[in-house]
C-alpha positions in Angstrom: 38.0 2.7 19.4 38.2 -1.0 20.4 36.1 -3.7 18.8 34.8 -6.9 20.2 36.3 -10.2 19.0 34.2 -12.1 16.4 31.7 -14.5 17.7 33.0 -18.1 17.1 30.7 -20.1 19.2 26.9 -20.5 19.0 25.7 -23.4 21.1 22.4 -24.9 19.9 20.7 -27.5 22.2 20.2 -30.9 20.6 19.0 -34.2 22.0 21.7 -36.5 23.5 19.6 -39.7 23.2 16.5 -41.2 21.7 14.9 -40.8 18.3 15.9 -37.2 18.0 19.5 -37.7 19.0 21.6 -34.9 17.4 18.6 -32.9 16.4 17.0 -29.8 17.9 13.7 -30.8 19.4 12.1 -27.4 18.9 13.1 -26.9 15.3 12.6 -30.4 14.1 9.2 -31.1 15.8 7.8 -27.7 15.0 8.8 -28.0 11.4 7.2 -31.4 11.1 4.0 -30.2 12.8 3.7 -27.2 10.5 4.3 -29.2 7.3 2.2 -32.2 8.5 -0.6 -29.8 9.5 -0.6 -28.2 6.0 -0.9 -31.6 4.3 -3.7 -32.9 6.5 -5.6 -29.6 6.2 -5.3 -29.5 2.5 -6.5 -33.1 2.1 -9.2 -33.1 4.8 -10.7 -29.6 4.1 -9.8 -28.9 0.4 -12.3 -26.1 -0.1 -11.6 -24.3 3.1 -7.8 -24.6 2.8 -7.9 -23.4 -0.8 -10.1 -20.4 0.1 -7.9 -19.4 3.1 -4.6 -19.8 1.2 -6.0 -17.8 -1.8 -7.2 -15.1 0.5 -3.8 -14.8 2.2 -2.0 -15.0 -1.2 -4.1 -12.2 -2.6 -3.4 -10.0 0.5 0.4 -10.6 0.1 0.4 -9.9 -3.6 -1.5 -6.7 -3.1 0.4 -5.5 0.0 3.9 -6.9 -0.5 4.4 -7.0 -4.2 6.7 -3.9 -4.0 8.6 -5.5 -1.1 9.5 -8.5 -3.2 10.6 -6.4 -6.1 12.8 -4.1 -4.0 14.3 -6.9 -1.9 15.5 -8.8 -4.9 17.0 -5.6 -6.3 18.8 -5.2 -2.9 20.2 -8.8 -3.3 21.6 -8.1 -6.7 23.3 -4.9 -5.6 24.7 -6.6 -2.5 26.2 -9.5 -4.4 27.8 -7.2 -7.0 29.0 -4.9 -4.3 30.6 -7.6 -2.2 32.4 -9.0 -5.2 33.9 -5.7 -6.3 34.6 -4.5 -2.7 38.4 -5.3 -2.3 38.1 -6.1 1.4 35.3 -8.5 0.8 36.1 -10.0 -2.6 39.4 -11.6 -1.5 38.0 -13.2 1.6 37.7 -17.0 1.6 34.6 -18.9 2.7 36.9 -20.8 5.0 40.3 -20.5 6.6 43.5 -19.5 4.8 44.6 -23.0 4.0 41.2 -24.4 2.9 40.9 -25.5 -0.7 37.7 -26.4 -2.6 36.4 -29.9 -2.1 34.9 -30.3 -5.6 36.3 -29.6 -9.1 34.9 -26.7 -10.9 32.8 -29.0 -13.2 31.3 -30.8 -10.2 30.8 -27.6 -8.3 29.0 -25.9 -11.2 27.0 -29.1 -12.0 25.7 -29.3 -8.5 24.9 -25.6 -8.3 22.9 -25.6 -11.6 21.2 -28.9 -10.9 20.0 -28.0 -7.5 19.3 -24.3 -8.3 17.4 -24.2 -11.6 17.9 -27.4 -13.6 14.2 -28.6 -13.3 12.9 -25.2 -14.3 15.1 -25.1 -17.4 13.3 -28.0 -19.0 9.9 -26.4 -18.5 10.5 -22.7 -18.8 13.4 -22.4 -21.3 10.8 -23.1 -24.0 7.5 -22.1 -22.3 8.4 -18.7 -21.0 9.9 -17.1 -24.1 6.9 -18.4 -26.1 4.5 -16.9 -23.5 6.3 -13.5 -23.4 6.5 -13.5 -27.2 2.7 -13.4 -27.1 2.1 -11.2 -24.1 4.3 -8.9 -22.0 4.1 -5.4 -20.5 5.0 -3.8 -23.9 2.1 -5.7 -25.5 -0.3 -4.6 -22.7 0.8 -1.0 -23.3 0.4 -1.3 -27.1 4.1 -0.7 -27.8 4.6 -4.0 -29.5 2.3 -6.7 -31.0 2.2 -10.1 -29.5 3.2 -13.1 -31.6 5.1 -11.0 -34.2 8.8 -10.5 -35.0 8.9 -7.1 -33.4 8.1 -8.6 -30.0 10.9 -11.1 -29.9 13.3 -8.7 -28.1 10.7 -8.0 -25.4 10.2 -11.7 -24.9 13.8 -12.2 -24.0 14.1 -9.0 -21.9 11.5 -10.3 -19.5 12.6 -13.9 -19.6 16.1 -12.9 -18.7 14.8 -10.7 -15.9 13.2 -13.7 -14.2 16.0 -16.2 -14.7 19.1 -14.0 -14.5 20.9 -12.1 -11.8 17.8 -11.7 -9.6 17.3 -15.4 -9.2 20.9 -16.3 -8.6 21.4 -13.3 -6.3 18.8 -14.7 -3.9 20.8 -18.0 -3.8 24.1 -16.3 -3.6 23.2 -14.0 -0.7 22.0 -16.9 1.4 25.0 -19.0 0.4 27.5 -16.3 1.1 26.1 -15.5 4.5 26.0 -19.2 5.6 29.5 -20.0 4.1 31.1 -16.9 5.7 29.9 -17.5 9.2 30.1 -21.3 9.2 33.5 -21.7 7.5 35.3 -18.6 8.7 33.8 -18.3 12.2 33.3 -22.0 12.9 29.6 -21.5 13.6 27.0 -24.2 12.9 26.0 -24.5 9.2 22.4 -23.4 9.8 20.4 -20.3 9.0 20.6 -18.6 12.4 24.4 -18.4 12.2 24.2 -15.9 9.4 22.5 -13.3 11.7 25.0 -13.4 14.6 26.4 -9.8 13.9 22.9 -8.6 14.6 21.6 -10.8 17.4 24.7 -12.4 18.8 24.4 -15.2 21.4 20.6 -14.7 21.6 20.4 -16.9 18.5 21.0 -19.9 20.6 17.5 -19.5 21.9 14.0 -18.8 20.6 15.0 -16.2 18.0 17.3 -18.7 16.4 14.7 -21.4 16.5 12.2 -19.2 14.7 14.7 -18.4 12.0 15.5 -22.1 11.4 11.9 -23.1 11.4 11.0 -20.4 8.9 13.9 -21.7 6.7 12.7 -25.3 6.8 9.1 -24.4 6.0 10.2 -22.1 3.1 12.5 -24.8 1.8 9.8 -27.4 1.7 7.3 -25.1 0.0 9.8 -23.7 -2.5 11.0 -27.2 -3.5 7.4 -28.3 -3.7 6.8 -25.6 -6.3 9.7 -26.9 -8.4 8.7 -30.5 -8.0 5.1 -29.6 -8.9 6.2 -28.2 -12.3 8.5 -31.2 -12.7 5.8 -33.7 -12.0 3.6 -32.2 -14.6 6.4 -32.3 -17.2 7.5 -35.8 -16.1 4.0 -37.1 -16.7 3.8 -35.3 -20.1 7.1 -37.0 -21.0 5.9 -40.4 -20.0 2.8 -39.9 -22.1 4.9 -38.8 -25.1 7.0 -41.9 -24.9 3.9 -44.2 -24.9 2.9 -44.7 -21.2 -0.8 -43.9 -21.2 -3.5 -43.2 -18.6 -1.5 -40.5 -16.8 -3.2 -37.3 -18.2 -6.6 -35.8 -18.3 -8.5 -34.3 -21.2 -6.6 -31.0 -20.8 -3.3 -32.8 -21.2 -2.2 -32.3 -17.6 -1.4 -34.9 -15.0 -4.4 -36.8 -13.5 -4.5 -38.4 -10.0 -2.8 -41.6 -11.2 -0.1 -39.6 -13.0 0.7 -37.5 -10.0 0.9 -40.5 -7.7 3.1 -42.5 -10.1 5.5 -39.6 -10.7 5.8 -38.7 -6.9 6.4 -42.3 -5.9 9.2 -42.8 -8.5 10.8 -39.4 -7.9 10.7 -39.5 -4.1 11.8 -43.1 -3.8 14.9 -42.4 -6.0 15.7 -39.1 -4.2 15.4 -40.6 -0.7 17.8 -43.4 -1.7 20.2 -40.9 -3.1 19.9 -38.7 0.0 20.8 -41.6 2.2 24.1 -41.9 0.3 25.1 -38.3 1.0 26.4 -35.3 -1.0 29.7 -36.8 -2.1 28.2 -39.9 -3.7 24.6 -39.9 -5.0 24.1 -36.2 -5.4 27.5 -35.6 -6.9 27.2 -38.4 -9.5 23.6 -37.5 -10.4 24.6 -33.8 -10.8 27.5 -34.9 -13.2 25.1 -37.1 -15.2 22.4 -34.5 -15.6 25.0 -31.9 -16.6 26.4 -34.2 -19.3 22.8 -34.9 -20.6 22.0 -31.1 -20.4 25.0 -30.3 -22.5 23.9 -33.0 -25.0 20.4 -31.7 -25.2 21.6 -28.1 -25.5 24.1 -29.3 -28.2 21.1 -30.7 -30.1 19.4 -27.3 -30.2 22.7 -25.5 -31.1 23.3 -27.8 -34.0 19.8 -28.7 -35.3 17.7 -25.9 -33.9 17.4 -22.3 -35.0 21.2 -21.7 -34.5 21.4 -18.2 -36.0 18.1 -17.1 -34.5 19.3 -18.3 -31.0 22.7 -16.5 -31.4 21.1 -13.3 -32.4 18.5 -13.5 -29.6 21.3 -14.1 -27.0 23.5 -11.2 -28.1 20.6 -8.7 -28.5 18.8 -10.1 -25.5 21.8 -9.6 -23.3 22.2 -6.0 -24.5 18.5 -5.3 -23.9 18.6 -7.0 -20.5 21.6 -5.1 -19.2 20.3 -1.7 -20.5 16.8 -2.3 -19.1 17.8 -4.0 -15.8 18.1 -0.8 -13.6 14.5 0.1 -14.6 13.1 -3.4 -14.4 14.7 -4.1 -11.0 12.9 -1.3 -9.3 9.7 -0.7 -11.3 6.5 -1.5 -9.5 3.2 -1.2 -11.3 0.2 -0.4 -9.2 -3.5 -0.3 -10.1 -5.3 2.9 -10.8 -8.5 1.4 -9.3 -10.1 0.9 -12.7 -10.8 -2.7 -13.5 -9.6 -3.7 -16.9 -7.4 -0.6 -17.3 -3.8 -0.8 -18.6 -2.5 -0.1 -15.1 -4.6 -2.9 -13.6 -3.4 -5.3 -16.3 0.3 -4.4 -15.7 -0.1 -4.9 -12.0 -1.8 -8.3 -12.6 1.0 -9.3 -15.0 3.7 -8.3 -12.6 2.0 -10.2 -9.7 1.6 -13.4 -11.9 5.2 -13.3 -13.2 7.8 -11.1 -11.5 6.4 -11.2 -7.9 5.7 -14.9 -8.3 9.3 -15.6 -9.4 10.9 -13.5 -6.7 8.8 -15.3 -4.1 9.8 -18.7 -5.7 13.5 -17.8 -5.6 13.4 -16.5 -2.1 11.5 -19.7 -0.9 14.2 -21.7 -2.7 17.1 -19.7 -1.2 17.5 -21.4 2.2 17.8 -24.8 0.4 20.0 -23.7 -2.5 21.9 -21.2 -0.4 22.8 -23.8 2.3 23.7 -26.3 -0.4 25.9 -23.8 -2.2 27.7 -23.0 1.0 28.1 -26.7 1.7 29.9 -27.3 -1.6 31.8 -23.9 -1.8 34.1 -24.1 1.2 37.6 -22.7 0.3 36.4 -20.4 -2.5 36.7 -16.6 -2.3 33.6 -14.3 -2.2 34.5 -13.0 -5.6 34.9 -16.5 -7.0 31.6 -17.5 -5.4 29.6 -14.6 -6.9 31.1 -15.3 -10.3 30.4 -19.0 -10.1 27.0 -18.9 -8.3 25.5 -15.8 -9.9 27.1 -14.7 -13.2 27.9 -18.0 -14.9 24.6 -19.7 -14.1 22.7 -16.6 -15.4 24.6 -16.9 -18.7 23.8 -20.6 -18.8 20.1 -19.9 -18.4 20.2 -17.3 -21.1 21.8 -19.7 -23.5 19.1 -22.3 -22.8 16.3 -19.7 -23.3 17.7 -18.4 -26.5 18.5 -21.7 -28.3 15.7 -23.9 -26.9 13.0 -21.2 -26.6 14.3 -19.4 -29.7 13.9 -22.6 -31.7 10.3 -22.8 -30.6 9.6 -19.2 -31.5 11.3 -19.5 -34.8 9.3 -22.6 -35.7 6.1 -20.9 -34.7 7.0 -17.7 -36.6 8.5 -19.1 -39.8 8.7 -22.9 -39.5 5.0 -23.7 -39.9 4.4 -25.1 -36.4 1.0 -23.3 -36.4 0.4 -23.5 -32.7 1.6 -27.1 -32.2 4.3 -25.8 -29.7 2.6 -22.7 -28.4 -0.7 -24.5 -27.8 0.8 -27.3 -25.8 0.7 -27.2 -21.9 3.8 -25.6 -20.5 5.4 -28.8 -19.4 4.7 -30.4 -22.7 6.1 -27.7 -25.0 9.6 -29.1 -25.2 8.3 -32.5 -26.1 6.0 -31.0 -28.7 8.9 -29.1 -30.2 11.4 -32.0 -30.5 8.7 -34.3 -31.9 7.7 -31.6 -34.5 11.4 -31.2 -35.5 12.3 -34.9 -35.8 11.0 -38.1 -37.4 8.6 -40.1 -35.2 11.4 -42.5 -34.0 14.0 -39.8 -33.4 11.4 -37.6 -31.7 10.5 -40.5 -29.4 14.2 -41.2 -28.6 14.9 -37.5 -27.8 11.8 -37.5 -25.6 13.2 -40.5 -23.7 16.5 -38.6 -23.1 14.6 -35.6 -21.9 12.6 -37.7 -19.5 15.8 -39.2 -18.1 17.3 -35.8 -17.8 14.2 -34.4 -16.0 14.3 -37.4 -13.7 17.9 -36.7 -12.7 17.1 -33.1 -12.1 14.1 -33.9 -10.0 15.9 -36.4 -7.9 18.9 -34.1 -7.4 16.6 -31.3 -6.3 14.6 -33.4 -3.9 17.5 -35.3 -2.3 19.5 -32.1 -1.8 16.5 -30.5 -0.1 16.1 -33.5 2.2 19.7 -33.3 3.3 19.6 -29.5 3.8 16.4 -29.7 5.9 18.1 -32.4 8.1 21.2 -30.2 8.4 19.1 -27.3 9.7 17.2 -29.5 12.0 20.4 -31.0 13.3 21.8 -27.6 14.3 24.1 -27.4 11.3 25.6 -30.9 11.7 26.7 -31.9 8.2 27.5 -35.5 9.1 25.3 -38.5 8.4 21.7 -38.1 9.8 19.5 -40.7 11.2 17.9 -42.7 8.3 14.3 -42.4 9.7 14.5 -38.5 9.5 15.8 -38.6 5.9 12.9 -41.0 5.0 10.4 -38.8 6.9 11.3 -35.6 5.0 11.4 -37.5 1.7 7.8 -38.7 2.3 6.8 -35.3 3.7 8.0 -33.5 0.6 6.2 -35.9 -1.7 3.1 -35.6 0.4 3.1 -31.8 0.2 3.4 -31.9 -3.6 0.8 -34.6 -3.9 -1.7 -33.0 -1.6 -1.5 -29.5 -3.1 -1.5 -30.8 -6.7 -4.6 -33.0 -6.1 -6.4 -30.3 -4.1 -5.8 -27.3 -6.4 -3.1 -28.1 -8.9 0.0 -26.0 -9.4 -2.0 -22.9 -8.4 -2.3 -24.3 -4.8 1.4 -25.0 -4.6 2.2 -21.5 -5.9 -0.1 -19.9 -3.3 1.4 -21.8 -0.4 4.9 -21.0 -1.7 4.3 -17.2 -1.9 3.0 -17.3 1.6 6.0 -19.3 3.0 8.5 -17.0 1.2 7.4 -13.8 2.9 8.9 -14.4 6.4 12.1 -15.7 4.9 12.5 -12.6 2.7 12.9 -10.6 6.0 15.6 -13.1 7.1 17.4 -12.5 3.8 17.4 -8.8 4.1 18.9 -9.2 7.6 21.5 -11.5 6.1 22.6 -8.7 3.8 23.0 -6.3 6.7 24.7 -8.9 8.9 27.2 -9.9 6.2 28.1 -6.3 5.3 28.5 -5.5 9.0 30.7 -8.5 9.6 33.1 -7.8 6.7 33.4 -4.2 7.7 34.2 -5.1 11.3 36.7 -7.7 10.2 38.6 -5.0 8.4 38.7 -3.1 11.7 39.8 -6.3 13.5 42.7 -6.7 11.1 43.8 -3.2 11.7 43.7 -3.9 15.5 45.6 -7.1 15.1 42.6 -9.3 16.1 41.8 -12.7 14.5 38.9 -12.7 12.0 38.5 -16.4 11.7 38.1 -19.2 14.2 41.4 -20.7 15.4 41.8 -24.2 13.8 41.6 -27.0 16.3 45.1 -28.2 15.4 46.6 -24.9 16.4 46.8 -23.7 20.1 45.0 -20.5 20.8 47.1 -17.6 22.0 
């Protein structure tokens, strides 16, 4: 049975002249209107916007919680399956002669910095401490919160949220984009990853919708990350002696939010203007070096044995429990305050929230991973973009978070760490561990590290949004558009933080992630179909990649 040649052209209409030269009018203007409308609505009608967003969010969590759980399980299985599938694993994200552009160190640094770096500084301490006090086993009465017998449960759930599930979301999006862009020569934009399903129709309205959904999800997903980062950045500035930036609860006030956003977005926009190979690459290398230094501090001076034991035992518990945790969905029994209702509430606040966050972050991180992974095989990509970063997260959680738990459990911290706001926990810990001057110096280093992560995340997001708007053009973009999206991203974070705090950003992000989750499921189907058909094309003697421009077509 004959098979059609692979699609290697997907024309996308862009403007030839004017302010939007090189950009898709429909995608760019629609994205700007949607994001701009959200900012104006949130500022002009804070009570109405908050009520509407919360209502939609509650409906999504009640109706689509299981969808989020099962789709992320699909992404994990798809990534592992593609890596071990001989036909797929050996395929390059590129042509036969393509070689990686970046060294392994720079490649991993950029992946980790853009993917999860900011979250590490907040949640590597905060999340294990939280789950140590409360988790599904505590709710069910199996273990006791805040005791030694609950440590293993704390890491089982922390690893679930920051392990294979998180990175599988990024890897699926990155694989799909890299495969169709670098093997087929299609534009490096989200619609290209669905060509096996919709073909040339993606040049039109279907493709425009896919790209618009990706841009909106990116902005809201990155806003969530920056929102956490702003809170922690303000906590750090306060710890090193810059006052007037927090309220009585210890979280950022209006002045703190504005100062943090102006500093972060100004630096990130300047970095974005310099491109991936300059500003982003060097910032990623710097924050990786500082991350290693900070992690080294916890390895040497923290609870070293406790962390090692937590890592080994936690990995075992995670791997054994993963099949159950991947698919388990708790649903209420209709009785308010019952164990079933509490478990459903816990899962919505943690697992479903995280899966929505990673999905919303996936168009940004996935496209960025594809951009820096040309020339690597699918198997190498999965190892580098899914397995290794997961292990790195686990090390952070066990040594940084493990030190915090150990200090609370046996070190006399007495709530100094556990009682601090989430973004302030790491600062509270190092200042408890060290003398006043050394604690101050370590806090300064953490603030600098956090700043590099925030800038790397924001400037990468700006470049990715412009790449999608420019129909996959990776070349230099018009400076006004880079500046616009830098300002827009800062405005989204500022507006939502001032209107409803991190809860408002979380609500908007969960809503924005839902339509893109459908795109990602379709990406899994499209990628599998394409690789299977390429095997048939090889047997039929047909080409499976685009013919390089330097070689004449036969």
